[in-house]
MOPAC internal coordinates of N, CA, C and O (Angstrom, degrees):
PM7 1SCF
backbone

  N    0.0000 0     0.00 0     0.00 0    0    0    0
  C    1.4386 1     0.00 0     0.00 0    1    0    0
  C    1.5349 1   110.93 1     0.00 0    2    1    0
  O    1.2310 1   120.10 1   134.84 1    3    2    1
  N    1.3219 1   117.42 1   -45.16 1    3    2    1
  C    1.4610 1   120.23 1   179.56 1    5    3    2
  C    1.5257 1   110.81 1   -67.11 1    6    5    3
  O    1.2310 1   120.73 1   146.10 1    7    6    5
  N    1.3153 1   116.20 1   -33.90 1    7    6    5
  C    1.4655 1   119.83 1   177.65 1    9    7    6
  C    1.5273 1   109.77 1   -61.65 1   10    9    7
  O    1.2310 1   120.65 1   138.54 1   11   10    9
  N    1.3264 1   116.36 1   -41.46 1   11   10    9
  C    1.4673 1   120.89 1   177.78 1   13   11   10
  C    1.5258 1   110.53 1   -65.00 1   14   13   11
  O    1.2310 1   120.24 1   137.73 1   15   14   13
  N    1.3266 1   117.15 1   -42.27 1   15   14   13
  C    1.4684 1   120.92 1   177.42 1   17   15   14
  C    1.5304 1   110.27 1   -60.14 1   18   17   15
  O    1.2310 1   120.50 1   136.42 1   19   18   17
  N    1.3245 1   116.65 1   -43.58 1   19   18   17
  C    1.4633 1   121.07 1   179.41 1   21   19   18
  C    1.5256 1   110.82 1   -63.77 1   22   21   19
  O    1.2310 1   120.60 1   137.41 1   23   22   21
  N    1.3199 1   116.46 1   -42.59 1   23   22   21
  C    1.4633 1   120.78 1   179.70 1   25   23   22
  C    1.5250 1   110.64 1   -63.16 1   26   25   23
  O    1.2310 1   120.18 1   137.82 1   27   26   25
  N    1.3389 1   117.26 1   -42.18 1   27   26   25
  C    1.4626 1   120.77 1   178.98 1   29   27   26
  C    1.5276 1   111.00 1   -65.16 1   30   29   27
  O    1.2310 1   120.08 1   141.57 1   31   30   29
  N    1.3319 1   117.44 1   -38.43 1   31   30   29
  C    1.4663 1   120.91 1   177.23 1   33   31   30
  C    1.5262 1   110.10 1   -62.63 1   34   33   31
  O    1.2310 1   121.09 1   135.33 1   35   34   33
  N    1.3227 1   115.53 1   -44.67 1   35   34   33
  C    1.4622 1   120.30 1  -179.63 1   37   35   34
  C    1.5296 1   110.82 1   -64.50 1   38   37   35
  O    1.2310 1   120.34 1   134.88 1   39   38   37
  N    1.3212 1   116.96 1   -45.12 1   39   38   37
  C    1.4660 1   120.91 1  -179.36 1   41   39   38
  C    1.5248 1   111.73 1   -62.71 1   42   41   39
  O    1.2310 1   120.58 1   143.20 1   43   42   41
  N    1.3314 1   116.49 1   -36.80 1   43   42   41
  C    1.4655 1   120.69 1  -179.07 1   45   43   42
  C    1.5273 1   112.08 1   -80.65 1   46   45   43
  O    1.2310 1   120.55 1   163.08 1   47   46   45
  N    1.3314 1   116.56 1   -16.92 1   47   46   45
  C    1.4524 1   120.03 1  -177.84 1   49   47   46
  C    1.5202 1   112.72 1    70.26 1   50   49   47
  O    1.2310 1   120.77 1  -155.18 1   51   50   49
  N    1.3214 1   116.14 1    24.82 1   51   50   49
  C    1.4635 1   121.81 1  -179.54 1   53   51   50
  C    1.5173 1   108.67 1  -130.37 1   54   53   51
  O    1.2310 1   121.06 1   -31.14 1   55   54   53
  N    1.3252 1   115.59 1   148.86 1   55   54   53
  C    1.4595 1   117.43 1   177.71 1   57   55   54
  C    1.5208 1   109.53 1   -74.05 1   58   57   55
  O    1.2310 1   121.60 1   -25.74 1   59   58   57
  N    1.2985 1   114.53 1   154.26 1   59   58   57
  C    1.4616 1   122.35 1   177.08 1   61   59   58
  C    1.5200 1   106.34 1  -131.88 1   62   61   59
  O    1.2310 1   120.85 1   -45.21 1   63   62   61
  N    1.3237 1   115.98 1   134.79 1   63   62   61
  C    1.4598 1   121.45 1  -178.33 1   65   63   62
  C    1.5194 1   108.89 1  -116.26 1   66   65   63
  O    1.2310 1   120.66 1   -50.62 1   67   66   65
  N    1.3129 1   116.35 1   129.38 1   67   66   65
  C    1.4619 1   123.14 1   176.50 1   69   67   66
  C    1.5242 1   107.18 1  -116.98 1   70   69   67
  O    1.2310 1   120.76 1   -48.73 1   71   70   69
  N    1.3323 1   116.15 1   131.27 1   71   70   69
  C    1.4635 1   121.43 1   176.21 1   73   71   70
  C    1.5217 1   107.34 1  -107.24 1   74   73   71
  O    1.2310 1   120.64 1   -52.85 1   75   74   73
  N    1.3321 1   116.37 1   127.15 1   75   74   73
  C    1.4628 1   121.07 1  -177.17 1   77   75   74
  C    1.5193 1   110.63 1  -127.01 1   78   77   75
  O    1.2310 1   121.78 1   -22.67 1   79   78   77
  N    1.3371 1   114.20 1   157.33 1   79   78   77
  C    1.4576 1   118.36 1   171.68 1   81   79   78
  C    1.5268 1   107.92 1   -80.51 1   82   81   79
  O    1.2310 1   120.45 1     4.00 1   83   82   81
  N    1.2941 1   116.75 1  -176.00 1   83   82   81
  C    1.4649 1   120.59 1  -175.52 1   85   83   82
  C    1.5248 1   113.04 1   -95.63 1   86   85   83
  O    1.2310 1   120.56 1  -150.77 1   87   86   85
  N    1.3167 1   116.53 1    29.23 1   87   86   85
  C    1.4535 1   119.97 1   176.61 1   89   87   86
  C    1.5189 1   110.89 1   -56.84 1   90   89   87
  O    1.2310 1   120.95 1   -35.79 1   91   90   89
  N    1.3121 1   115.78 1   144.21 1   91   90   89
  C    1.4685 1   119.91 1  -175.60 1   93   91   90
  C    1.5260 1   112.34 1   -58.86 1   94   93   91
  O    1.2310 1   120.17 1   148.52 1   95   94   93
  N    1.3194 1   117.29 1   -31.48 1   95   94   93
  C    1.4643 1   119.45 1   179.92 1   97   95   94
  C    1.5268 1   111.41 1   -66.11 1   98   97   95
  O    1.2310 1   120.24 1   150.76 1   99   98   97
  N    1.3406 1   117.15 1   -29.24 1   99   98   97
  C    1.4594 1   120.69 1  -179.76 1  101   99   98
  C    1.5238 1   112.62 1   -77.54 1  102  101   99
  O    1.2310 1   120.57 1   157.69 1  103  102  101
  N    1.3250 1   116.51 1   -22.31 1  103  102  101
  C    1.4645 1   120.30 1  -175.83 1  105  103  102
  C    1.5346 1   112.66 1  -116.75 1  106  105  103
  O    1.2310 1   120.18 1  -166.38 1  107  106  105
  N    1.3233 1   117.26 1    13.62 1  107  106  105
  C    1.4654 1   119.50 1  -178.67 1  109  107  106
  C    1.5315 1   110.10 1   -65.68 1  110  109  107
  O    1.2310 1   120.76 1   -18.56 1  111  110  109
  N    1.3165 1   116.16 1   161.44 1  111  110  109
  C    1.4701 1   121.41 1  -176.70 1  113  111  110
  C    1.5222 1   112.22 1   -59.21 1  114  113  111
  O    1.2310 1   120.43 1   142.53 1  115  114  113
  N    1.3352 1   116.78 1   -37.47 1  115  114  113
  C    1.4646 1   119.24 1   179.80 1  117  115  114
  C    1.5263 1   110.85 1   -62.69 1  118  117  115
  O    1.2310 1   120.28 1   138.86 1  119  118  117
  N    1.3327 1   117.06 1   -41.14 1  119  118  117
  C    1.4686 1   120.62 1   178.36 1  121  119  118
  C    1.5236 1   110.57 1   -68.56 1  122  121  119
  O    1.2310 1   120.53 1   137.15 1  123  122  121
  N    1.3243 1   116.60 1   -42.85 1  123  122  121
  C    1.4659 1   120.32 1  -178.49 1  125  123  122
  C    1.5276 1   111.74 1   -58.72 1  126  125  123
  O    1.2310 1   120.53 1   145.09 1  127  126  125
  N    1.3207 1   116.58 1   -34.91 1  127  126  125
  C    1.4645 1   120.60 1   179.46 1  129  127  126
  C    1.5311 1   111.72 1   -63.12 1  130  129  127
  O    1.2310 1   120.45 1   156.38 1  131  130  129
  N    1.3307 1   116.75 1   -23.62 1  131  130  129
  C    1.4638 1   120.98 1  -175.79 1  133  131  130
  C    1.5264 1   113.56 1   -96.90 1  134  133  131
  O    1.2310 1   119.59 1   168.48 1  135  134  133
  N    1.3337 1   118.40 1   -11.52 1  135  134  133
  C    1.4645 1   120.89 1  -175.54 1  137  135  134
  C    1.5217 1   112.41 1   -55.25 1  138  137  135
  O    1.2310 1   119.81 1   132.85 1  139  138  137
  N    1.3095 1   117.96 1   -47.15 1  139  138  137
  C    1.4670 1   121.45 1  -177.94 1  141  139  138
  C    1.5303 1   110.73 1   -62.88 1  142  141  139
  O    1.2310 1   120.62 1   136.30 1  143  142  141
  N    1.3081 1   116.43 1   -43.70 1  143  142  141
  C    1.4710 1   121.10 1   178.19 1  145  143  142
  C    1.5211 1   110.05 1   -59.72 1  146  145  143
  O    1.2310 1   120.74 1   133.47 1  147  146  145
  N    1.3431 1   116.19 1   -46.53 1  147  146  145
  C    1.4599 1   120.11 1  -178.05 1  149  147  146
  C    1.5248 1   111.44 1   -64.03 1  150  149  147
  O    1.2310 1   120.38 1   141.49 1  151  150  149
  N    1.3414 1   116.88 1   -38.51 1  151  150  149
  C    1.4659 1   119.65 1   177.96 1  153  151  150
  C    1.5257 1   110.85 1   -62.95 1  154  153  151
  O    1.2310 1   120.25 1   140.14 1  155  154  153
  N    1.3228 1   117.12 1   -39.86 1  155  154  153
  C    1.4695 1   120.02 1   177.35 1  157  155  154
  C    1.5298 1   111.42 1   -64.99 1  158  157  155
  O    1.2310 1   120.51 1   154.71 1  159  158  157
  N    1.3312 1   116.62 1   -25.29 1  159  158  157
  C    1.4625 1   121.13 1   177.97 1  161  159  158
  C    1.5325 1   111.60 1   -85.95 1  162  161  159
  O    1.2310 1   120.49 1   168.87 1  163  162  161
  N    1.3380 1   116.67 1   -11.13 1  163  162  161
  C    1.4668 1   120.06 1   178.28 1  165  163  162
  C    1.5095 1   114.80 1   107.85 1  166  165  163
  O    1.2310 1   119.97 1  -172.00 1  167  166  165
  N    1.3275 1   117.67 1     8.00 1  167  166  165
  C    1.4668 1   121.54 1   179.08 1  169  167  166
  C    1.5206 1   108.93 1  -103.25 1  170  169  167
  O    1.2310 1   120.96 1   -57.20 1  171  170  169
  N    1.3151 1   115.77 1   122.80 1  171  170  169
  C    1.4631 1   121.92 1   179.19 1  173  171  170
  C    1.5201 1   108.77 1  -116.64 1  174  173  171
  O    1.2310 1   121.03 1   -47.63 1  175  174  173
  N    1.3165 1   115.64 1   132.37 1  175  174  173
  C    1.4616 1   121.46 1  -178.56 1  177  175  174
  C    1.5207 1   108.61 1  -113.02 1  178  177  175
  O    1.2310 1   121.30 1   -52.27 1  179  178  177
  N    1.3250 1   115.11 1   127.73 1  179  178  177
  C    1.4583 1   121.80 1   175.77 1  181  179  178
  C    1.5194 1   108.12 1  -117.89 1  182  181  179
  O    1.2310 1   120.93 1   -33.82 1  183  182  181
  N    1.3081 1   115.82 1   146.18 1  183  182  181
  C    1.4591 1   120.81 1  -177.95 1  185  183  182
  C    1.5194 1   110.60 1  -111.66 1  186  185  183
  O    1.2310 1   121.38 1   -42.13 1  187  186  185
  N    1.3197 1   114.96 1   137.87 1  187  186  185
  C    1.4579 1   120.64 1   174.15 1  189  187  186
  C    1.5217 1   109.08 1   -66.10 1  190  189  187
  O    1.2310 1   120.07 1   -26.27 1  191  190  189
  N    1.3252 1   117.46 1   153.73 1  191  190  189
  C    1.4669 1   118.68 1   174.27 1  193  191  190
  C    1.5287 1   110.54 1   -59.36 1  194  193  191
  O    1.2310 1   120.55 1   -30.47 1  195  194  193
  N    1.3015 1   116.55 1   149.53 1  195  194  193
  C    1.4574 1   121.55 1   179.88 1  197  195  194
  C    1.5217 1   110.34 1   -60.45 1  198  197  195
  O    1.2310 1   120.85 1   -41.08 1  199  198  197
  N    1.3192 1   115.99 1   138.92 1  199  198  197
  C    1.4679 1   123.22 1   178.17 1  201  199  198
  C    1.5213 1   111.94 1    52.97 1  202  201  199
  O    1.2310 1   120.62 1  -130.53 1  203  202  201
  N    1.3037 1   116.42 1    49.47 1  203  202  201
  C    1.4617 1   121.68 1  -177.87 1  205  203  202
  C    1.5267 1   108.92 1  -123.42 1  206  205  203
  O    1.2310 1   120.77 1  -115.35 1  207  206  205
  N    1.3273 1   116.14 1    64.65 1  207  206  205
  C    1.4630 1   120.39 1  -174.41 1  209  207  206
  C    1.5219 1   112.51 1   -62.22 1  210  209  207
  O    1.2310 1   119.61 1   152.73 1  211  210  209
  N    1.3420 1   118.34 1   -27.27 1  211  210  209
  C    1.4589 1   119.57 1  -179.13 1  213  211  210
  C    1.5300 1   112.50 1   -67.33 1  214  213  211
  O    1.2310 1   119.91 1   163.84 1  215  214  213
  N    1.3212 1   117.77 1   -16.16 1  215  214  213
  C    1.4647 1   120.50 1   177.21 1  217  215  214
  C    1.5279 1   111.59 1   -97.42 1  218  217  215
  O    1.2310 1   120.03 1   179.84 1  219  218  217
  N    1.3055 1   117.55 1    -0.16 1  219  218  217
  C    1.4538 1   121.78 1  -179.08 1  221  219  218
  C    1.5277 1   107.89 1  -118.96 1  222  221  219
  O    1.2310 1   119.67 1   -83.82 1  223  222  221
  N    1.3422 1   118.23 1    96.18 1  223  222  221
  C    1.4641 1   121.26 1  -174.07 1  225  223  222
  C    1.5251 1   114.45 1   -54.40 1  226  225  223
  O    1.2310 1   119.37 1   147.23 1  227  226  225
  N    1.3188 1   118.81 1   -32.77 1  227  226  225
  C    1.4615 1   119.58 1  -179.34 1  229  227  226
  C    1.5209 1   110.94 1   -66.63 1  230  229  227
  O    1.2310 1   120.18 1   148.90 1  231  230  229
  N    1.3332 1   117.26 1   -31.10 1  231  230  229
  C    1.4622 1   120.40 1   177.35 1  233  231  230
  C    1.5226 1   110.73 1   -66.14 1  234  233  231
  O    1.2310 1   120.54 1   136.89 1  235  234  233
  N    1.3255 1   116.57 1   -43.11 1  235  234  233
  C    1.4645 1   120.16 1   178.49 1  237  235  234
  C    1.5234 1   110.60 1   -64.04 1  238  237  235
  O    1.2310 1   120.65 1   138.00 1  239  238  237
  N    1.3225 1   116.37 1   -42.00 1  239  238  237
  C    1.4633 1   119.93 1   179.15 1  241  239  238
  C    1.5239 1   110.46 1   -65.56 1  242  241  239
  O    1.2310 1   120.41 1   141.47 1  243  242  241
  N    1.3212 1   116.83 1   -38.53 1  243  242  241
  C    1.4600 1   121.15 1   177.59 1  245  243  242
  C    1.5241 1   111.14 1   -62.69 1  246  245  243
  O    1.2310 1   120.41 1   139.00 1  247  246  245
  N    1.3292 1   116.82 1   -41.00 1  247  246  245
  C    1.4673 1   120.32 1   177.63 1  249  247  246
  C    1.5212 1   110.82 1   -61.19 1  250  249  247
  O    1.2310 1   120.27 1   135.36 1  251  250  249
  N    1.3383 1   117.10 1   -44.64 1  251  250  249
  C    1.4663 1   120.49 1   178.88 1  253  251  250
  C    1.5242 1   111.19 1   -65.32 1  254  253  251
  O    1.2310 1   120.50 1   139.77 1  255  254  253
  N    1.3089 1   116.65 1   -40.23 1  255  254  253
  C    1.4606 1   120.49 1   179.20 1  257  255  254
  C    1.5253 1   110.28 1   -59.20 1  258  257  255
  O    1.2310 1   120.55 1   132.93 1  259  258  257
  N    1.3275 1   116.55 1   -47.07 1  259  258  257
  C    1.4685 1   120.49 1  -179.94 1  261  259  258
  C    1.5226 1   111.58 1   -66.51 1  262  261  259
  O    1.2310 1   120.51 1   135.17 1  263  262  261
  N    1.3330 1   116.64 1   -44.83 1  263  262  261
  C    1.4677 1   121.31 1  -174.93 1  265  263  262
  C    1.5259 1   112.08 1   -74.17 1  266  265  263
  O    1.2310 1   120.10 1   137.92 1  267  266  265
  N    1.3333 1   117.41 1   -42.08 1  267  266  265
  C    1.4577 1   121.28 1  -171.32 1  269  267  266
  C    1.5255 1   114.21 1   -95.79 1  270  269  267
  O    1.2310 1   119.75 1   153.28 1  271  270  269
  N    1.3107 1   118.08 1   -26.72 1  271  270  269
  C    1.4666 1   119.97 1  -172.66 1  273  271  270
  C    1.5289 1   113.90 1  -114.28 1  274  273  271
  O    1.2310 1   119.61 1   147.07 1  275  274  273
  N    1.3212 1   118.35 1   -32.93 1  275  274  273
  C    1.4666 1   120.35 1  -173.17 1  277  275  274
  C    1.5243 1   113.76 1  -107.40 1  278  277  275
  O    1.2310 1   120.43 1   165.00 1  279  278  277
  N    1.3189 1   116.78 1   -15.00 1  279  278  277
  C    1.4632 1   122.02 1  -174.82 1  281  279  278
  C    1.5330 1   111.55 1   -56.95 1  282  281  279
  O    1.2310 1   120.99 1   -44.47 1  283  282  281
  N    1.3086 1   115.70 1   135.53 1  283  282  281
  C    1.4634 1   121.48 1   174.54 1  285  283  282
  C    1.5140 1   115.11 1    81.11 1  286  285  283
  O    1.2310 1   119.72 1  -177.67 1  287  286  285
  N    1.3058 1   118.15 1     2.33 1  287  286  285
  C    1.4593 1   120.71 1   179.87 1  289  287  286
  C    1.5260 1   110.09 1   -97.92 1  290  289  287
  O    1.2310 1   121.24 1   -29.68 1  291  290  289
  N    1.3112 1   115.24 1   150.32 1  291  290  289
  C    1.4613 1   121.66 1   174.89 1  293  291  290
  C    1.5232 1   106.72 1  -117.63 1  294  293  291
  O    1.2310 1   120.89 1   -45.87 1  295  294  293
  N    1.3195 1   115.90 1   134.13 1  295  294  293
  C    1.4577 1   120.97 1  -176.60 1  297  295  294
  C    1.5211 1   109.47 1  -113.55 1  298  297  295
  O    1.2310 1   121.06 1   -44.09 1  299  298  297
  N    1.3173 1   115.58 1   135.91 1  299  298  297
  C    1.4628 1   120.84 1  -178.98 1  301  299  298
  C    1.5231 1   112.42 1   -70.96 1  302  301  299
  O    1.2310 1   120.74 1   148.70 1  303  302  301
  N    1.3179 1   116.20 1   -31.30 1  303  302  301
  C    1.4654 1   120.07 1  -178.32 1  305  303  302
  C    1.5275 1   109.49 1  -160.65 1  306  305  303
  O    1.2310 1   120.98 1    -0.25 1  307  306  305
  N    1.3216 1   115.73 1   179.75 1  307  306  305
  C    1.4579 1   121.08 1  -177.25 1  309  307  306
  C    1.5176 1   112.15 1   -63.99 1  310  309  307
  O    1.2310 1   120.20 1   147.57 1  311  310  309
  N    1.3272 1   117.22 1   -32.43 1  311  310  309
  C    1.4607 1   120.14 1  -179.91 1  313  311  310
  C    1.5262 1   110.61 1   -65.33 1  314  313  311
  O    1.2310 1   120.34 1   136.43 1  315  314  313
  N    1.3320 1   116.96 1   -43.57 1  315  314  313
  C    1.4673 1   119.87 1   176.81 1  317  315  314
  C    1.5252 1   111.04 1   -60.92 1  318  317  315
  O    1.2310 1   120.43 1   138.50 1  319  318  317
  N    1.3171 1   116.78 1   -41.50 1  319  318  317
  C    1.4600 1   120.87 1   177.42 1  321  319  318
  C    1.5268 1   110.41 1   -62.98 1  322  321  319
  O    1.2310 1   120.39 1   135.98 1  323  322  321
  N    1.3258 1   116.86 1   -44.02 1  323  322  321
  C    1.4675 1   120.52 1  -179.47 1  325  323  322
  C    1.5228 1   110.95 1   -60.04 1  326  325  323
  O    1.2310 1   120.22 1   135.39 1  327  326  325
  N    1.3378 1   117.18 1   -44.61 1  327  326  325
  C    1.4676 1   120.00 1   178.57 1  329  327  326
  C    1.5269 1   111.43 1   -65.49 1  330  329  327
  O    1.2310 1   119.96 1   143.49 1  331  330  329
  N    1.3155 1   117.69 1   -36.51 1  331  330  329
  C    1.4656 1   120.99 1   177.82 1  333  331  330
  C    1.5292 1   110.65 1   -65.62 1  334  333  331
  O    1.2310 1   120.34 1   141.17 1  335  334  333
  N    1.3213 1   116.96 1   -38.83 1  335  334  333
  C    1.4688 1   120.58 1   177.32 1  337  335  334
  C    1.5268 1   109.74 1   -64.75 1  338  337  335
  O    1.2310 1   120.07 1   135.06 1  339  338  337
  N    1.3219 1   117.47 1   -44.94 1  339  338  337
  C    1.4681 1   121.18 1   178.44 1  341  339  338
  C    1.5213 1   110.11 1   -59.23 1  342  341  339
  O    1.2310 1   120.35 1   132.26 1  343  342  341
  N    1.3350 1   116.93 1   -47.74 1  343  342  341
  C    1.4663 1   120.72 1   178.99 1  345  343  342
  C    1.5227 1   111.31 1   -63.39 1  346  345  343
  O    1.2310 1   120.53 1   140.58 1  347  346  345
  N    1.3261 1   116.60 1   -39.42 1  347  346  345
  C    1.4598 1   120.63 1   179.17 1  349  347  346
  C    1.5165 1   112.37 1   -64.34 1  350  349  347
  O    1.2310 1   120.35 1   139.98 1  351  350  349
  N    1.3140 1   116.94 1   -40.02 1  351  350  349
  C    1.4706 1   120.64 1   177.91 1  353  351  350
  C    1.5239 1   110.15 1   -65.13 1  354  353  351
  O    1.2310 1   120.60 1   138.06 1  355  354  353
  N    1.3321 1   116.45 1   -41.94 1  355  354  353
  C    1.4676 1   119.61 1   176.84 1  357  355  354
  C    1.5250 1   110.57 1   -60.79 1  358  357  355
  O    1.2310 1   120.44 1   135.55 1  359  358  357
  N    1.3317 1   116.76 1   -44.45 1  359  358  357
  C    1.4674 1   121.06 1  -179.89 1  361  359  358
  C    1.5238 1   110.99 1   -62.63 1  362  361  359
  O    1.2310 1   120.08 1   137.77 1  363  362  361
  N    1.3332 1   117.45 1   -42.23 1  363  362  361
  C    1.4719 1   121.06 1   178.39 1  365  363  362
  C    1.5229 1   110.34 1   -62.75 1  366  365  363
  O    1.2310 1   120.73 1   140.79 1  367  366  365
  N    1.3277 1   116.21 1   -39.21 1  367  366  365
  C    1.4622 1   119.83 1   178.14 1  369  367  366
  C    1.5136 1   112.01 1   -64.24 1  370  369  367
  O    1.2310 1   120.60 1   137.08 1  371  370  369
  N    1.3281 1   116.46 1   -42.92 1  371  370  369
  C    1.4642 1   120.19 1   178.93 1  373  371  370
  C    1.5250 1   111.04 1   -64.67 1  374  373  371
  O    1.2310 1   120.24 1   137.18 1  375  374  373
  N    1.3227 1   117.15 1   -42.82 1  375  374  373
  C    1.4683 1   120.82 1   179.17 1  377  375  374
  C    1.5242 1   111.18 1   -63.89 1  378  377  375
  O    1.2310 1   120.44 1   141.32 1  379  378  377
  N    1.3141 1   116.76 1   -38.68 1  379  378  377
  C    1.4625 1   121.45 1  -177.97 1  381  379  378
  C    1.5161 1   113.57 1   -88.91 1  382  381  379
  O    1.2310 1   120.72 1   178.93 1  383  382  381
  N    1.3345 1   116.22 1    -1.07 1  383  382  381
  C    1.4593 1   122.31 1  -179.82 1  385  383  382
  C    1.5398 1   111.96 1    58.17 1  386  385  383
  O    1.2310 1   121.12 1  -135.51 1  387  386  385
  N    1.3306 1   115.46 1    44.49 1  387  386  385
  C    1.4568 1   119.68 1   173.72 1  389  387  386
  C    1.5201 1   108.82 1  -132.10 1  390  389  387
  O    1.2310 1   121.03 1   -23.34 1  391  390  389
  N    1.3070 1   115.63 1   156.66 1  391  390  389
  C    1.4600 1   119.74 1  -176.40 1  393  391  390
  C    1.5275 1   110.43 1   -84.75 1  394  393  391
  O    1.2310 1   121.37 1   -27.52 1  395  394  393
  N    1.2925 1   114.99 1   152.48 1  395  394  393
  C    1.4588 1   121.50 1   174.91 1  397  395  394
  C    1.5213 1   107.91 1  -125.19 1  398  397  395
  O    1.2310 1   120.98 1   -25.80 1  399  398  397
  N    1.3047 1   115.74 1   154.20 1  399  398  397
  C    1.4567 1   120.41 1   179.99 1  401  399  398
  C    1.5120 1   108.74 1  -140.40 1  402  401  399
  O    1.2310 1   120.66 1   -48.10 1  403  402  401
  N    1.3034 1   116.35 1   131.90 1  403  402  401
  C    1.4565 1   121.02 1   177.43 1  405  403  402
  C    1.5218 1   108.65 1   -89.89 1  406  405  403
  O    1.2310 1   121.11 1   -51.57 1  407  406  405
  N    1.3134 1   115.49 1   128.43 1  407  406  405
  C    1.4600 1   121.20 1   179.80 1  409  407  406
  C    1.5179 1   108.28 1  -112.78 1  410  409  407
  O    1.2310 1   120.79 1   -51.16 1  411  410  409
  N    1.2942 1   116.10 1   128.84 1  411  410  409
  C    1.4633 1   120.99 1   178.07 1  413  411  410
  C    1.5196 1   108.58 1  -105.90 1  414  413  411
  O    1.2310 1   121.32 1   -52.64 1  415  414  413
  N    1.3099 1   115.08 1   127.36 1  415  414  413
  C    1.4537 1   120.93 1  -179.98 1  417  415  414
  C    1.5173 1   109.28 1   -93.71 1  418  417  415
  O    1.2310 1   120.80 1   -41.18 1  419  418  417
  N    1.3112 1   116.08 1   138.82 1  419  418  417
  C    1.4604 1   120.48 1   175.64 1  421  419  418
  C    1.5152 1   109.07 1   -71.48 1  422  421  419
  O    1.2310 1   121.11 1   -34.91 1  423  422  421
  N    1.3002 1   115.48 1   145.09 1  423  422  421
  C    1.4521 1   120.01 1   179.00 1  425  423  422
  C    1.5168 1   109.01 1  -133.04 1  426  425  423
  O    1.2310 1   121.23 1   -43.44 1  427  426  425
  N    1.3100 1   115.25 1   136.56 1  427  426  425
  C    1.4603 1   120.65 1   175.88 1  429  427  426
  C    1.5167 1   111.45 1   -93.62 1  430  429  427
  O    1.2310 1   121.36 1   178.09 1  431  430  429
  N    1.3356 1   115.00 1    -1.91 1  431  430  429
  C    1.4628 1   119.00 1  -179.18 1  433  431  430
  C    1.5178 1   109.81 1   -75.81 1  434  433  431
  O    1.2310 1   121.10 1   -38.15 1  435  434  433
  N    1.2998 1   115.51 1   141.85 1  435  434  433
  C    1.4617 1   119.77 1   174.18 1  437  435  434
  C    1.5116 1   107.93 1  -109.91 1  438  437  435
  O    1.2310 1   121.29 1   -28.26 1  439  438  437
  N    1.2999 1   115.14 1   151.74 1  439  438  437
  C    1.4445 1   115.65 1   177.87 1  441  439  438
  C    1.4128 1   110.50 1   141.35 1  442  441  439
  O    1.2310 1   120.10 1   180.00 1  443  442  441

């Protein structure tokens, strides 16, 4: 995904800035090896301060989703939880008067 972002920045001839949390996947050695290459292509990555959920809007939304929409429920399996999360996101969108969109990612995995 970051490689595509870097390529698009290079093709457009404009810098692109991505802000990420400090998740291990964002700072793994494989990613670090590519940072310099991506910067030369015009992609700059900045990291939020550690444990700074107030600067990461998805963290705040996740807290509200858990507290306001999922709290007190018991789910029989992951599918029930997934549907509850989808419904909770829709409910949060309606309450906040903003639109939500479900995105489905293609998967090459079988099983």
